N, C-alpha and C positions, 0 to 999 in steps of 0.2 A: 645259330641257333636259341644254343641255351640265354644267352642271353635275353633273345626277343621273347622268348618266355618266360623268362623273370622281368622283363618289364610289365608284360601282358600279365601276370598274375599281381604285380604292385600297384598296377594300374588304381583298382576301384578304390585302396587302401590313399594312395597319395591323391587320386581327385577331391577324395573325401573330406581329407585333409586343407585342401586348398580352398573347398567350398566352406568349409567351416573358418577358417580364416580370411579368404576375402569378402565372404557378403558382408559378413559385421562392419568389417573395417568400408565395406563400401556405402553402406547403408548411416555407419558413424559421416563419415565426409559429406556424405548428401544432405544430412540433416545440419553439418554445419553451414553451409550455405545457404540456407531457407532459413525464414520465421515459424518458427514449429515451437509456438507458447501453447500449453495444452489446456488453458485460461479462454484462449481464442481460434479453437480449433477450426474455422474456416477461412483466418489468413497466412496461409505458407508460400507465403512470396518470397521470393530471389531476392536475397541480401546482398551475397557475396562474403565480402571481408569484417563486415560488422559484427557476426556472432565473435568472431576472434578481438575485433579489436574491444568487445564491452566485457569481453572475458580476463583481456589482458588489463584494462582501467578501472577491472573491480577492487575496491579497497581491500579486501582478503587475498589480492595475488602474490604480492609479493610476501607476506607475510606469510601463504602456504609454502611457495615455494621454500623459502629460508627455513620453516618447521619442516619439512620433509628431507632435507638436505641434512640438517643437524640433525633430525632421529634416524636417519639413515645412516650418517658417520659416527654417532656415539652408539648405536647399539650396536655395529658390526666392530669397535675400539673393544667393548664391553664383552661380547661373548669371544671375541678370537682371543684377548690377552686371559681373561678368567678361563677360558675353554683349553688351550694350551695348559694352562697352570694347573687345573683339577687335574686332566689328564694326565699330566707327567706323574702329579700327584699322588693318586690312585692307580697309575702302573705298579707298581711294587707291590707286592703279595703280601695282606695282612688280615688278621683277622675279620669276616661280616664283610670283606672283599665286592662278594654280589649282590650283598644288599645295599651297600653306598653306591654302587653302580646304576641300581633300579632307580635308587630315590633319586639321582641326578637325573636319570635320564626320563621320570613319568611324565616332570611337566609341561612336557614337548608335545605329549597326548591330550593335551586338556586344549576344549574347543575354548577362541579366541574370547568368545561374549563370557563365558564363565572366568576364564581367566581374569577379564577387566571388572567383575563383581566380586570375585576373590579379592581381590586390592582395592577395589571401592568400599567395600562394607567390612570385610575382616581387616583388611590392614591399615588402610589409611583415614578411616574414617575418624575426624577428630573430637569423637564422644565416647566412642565404644569401639575404635579402631587400638591394634596392637602398637603400632607407632606412638598412639597417645597415650596410652598406657604404659608405656617406657619412656615416655617423655617426662608425663607425672611423677614415676617412680624417681626419677632422678631430679625434680621440683625444679623441671623447665614446664613453661607454655608449649601448650599441644598447638601442629601445623595441621592448619587445613590444607593437605598434600594439593588436593586437584583444584582449589582456588588459587591459592598463591604460590604453588610451584605447578602448572598444569603440564606445560611441555615433559618437565623432567618426571611428571607421575606417570606419562605415556612411556616415556624412555625406559623405569623400571618396571614397568607391567608386559613391556615388549621383549626386552633384555632376557628378562628372568623363564619366557618361555620359549627363545631361541637358544639361548645358552645349552639347554640339554643336545640340540640338534649340534651345536659345534663339538661338543664332550664326546659324544658320539661318534662322529667321522674320524677326531682327534685319536680315542683309544682305539678303534680298529684298527688304525693305521700306526698306531704302535706296538701291536701285537705280531705285525712282520719286523719292526727292528730288529736288526742284526745285532743279538746278545755278546757275540763272542768280541766285536767291536766296543761295544762298552767293559767288557771284562779284561780285554786290553787294556784301555784307557784306564782302566783303576790301579792295572798292576805296573803303569807307568809314571803315576803317580797324579795324575788328574781327579780332580774335584769335583762336587758333583755339581756345579755351575759349569764348569768347564763342559762335561757329558754333557748338558741340557744345552750351551753355549753350540758347541762343535758339532754334536751328535744330533740331539733330538728336533730342534729346530729346522738343519737341512730337511732331515726326513721327511719334516711335518710340511715342508713348503707346498707341497701340492695340494692334501689335504687343506689346508689352509684356505688357497684359491679357490678349491671347491667353494668352502664354506661363504666366501666374500661375495662368491658368483651367485650362488645359488640364495642366499639371505637378500643380497639385492631388488632380487626380483620382487620378493616377497615384501620386503618394506617399505617398496615404494608406493605400496598399494595396500597399507594399513588401513583400516577402516573401520574395524568390528571394538575396539579396545577404546577411540577416540568418541564413537555412538555411543557407548553405553558407560563410560565416564564423565567426560569432560563436555560431550555435546561443541569440541570445538572451541570452546570460550574459555576463561572469561576474555571474550572480544574474540579476537583470531590468534588466540596464545597458544593456540593448539591445535589449530586447522590447518591440515595438510592438505596437497592435491585431489586428493581422494575425497576426503569430506566437503572439498570445496566444490567438487563435482558433482557431488551430490546434493550437496544445497542447492545449486542451481536446478537441479535436475526433479529432484522430490519434495520440494521445499518451494522452488520458485516456479517450478511446471514448464520453465524453458529449458525444452529437450533441444534447442538450436545451438544457445552458449552452453551445457552440458556438452554437448558432442564436440564444440570449437576445444571445450577444457580437456577432454580425452583426450583429442590430438594431441594437443601439445605435452599433454604427459607421456605419451608414447615417443615425441619424440625428445622430452627429457632423460626419457629411460633409455634410448637410444645415444645420447650423449654420453650418460654416467656410465653406462655398459659399456661405450668405445675406449673412454680413459681405463675404466676400470681393466677391461682387456689389456689395456698396454702397458697397462701399472703392474700388475700380477701375473696375465694371463702366462707370463713366458716359462715362469715355472712349468708348466704342462706341458711343456716341449724340451725342458732338459733330461 
């Protein structure tokens, strides 16, 4: 009886959630099988796999997939490695610790568009940007980051915004670390490196897994930074799958091909998630 009442109370939320997920997915599948170009509204005939073939043979497809995976791997490595190191560094009490923690975490609350504008205009501008000023002060030629190193520029922007998230999770996790173990290790003559290697890192195994999995979900759909700063260029040098789908849908008005690209992105995300869970998800069950 209690189970029936529980299921009855949960039913509206579950049904609403299923509708919220299934309806857009069903429409995307439907649009991917018809010719749906906004420039030709009356020609919506069935084309089968043609939209998928057109998307997979697009000149920007393979560069977009490569850039998506490079962006994902680079940002994960940067945020996890620096996040662990900075979290361990600020875990010890020191004067101004609270202010330092707030400053390290605050970039996470900046909107992606604002983040891109800050880096584009204040940091990476080759004429009046801070990086250009530093280069000129050292007698070096300023680098036009967005033209010469577009993908690296995007990686820097995204890493700067997602590093605070990793720090926030790791700092919170370190608050629950057993201090008695660390004190016992110090009494036994363990160095700082040994404590970090054999106590801190194992303690952060689960938080690292959580950070990797959550960041992966969002990093596969990075768009605002690319749209505001490089526009996917030069050429396809900074185009990822999300921007390529946008290009098909809103610049070429081809909703059918964009829907096919969206389904491919879903498949790619599931493949990445599958291997990711097998690689690091075991930590959640330890």
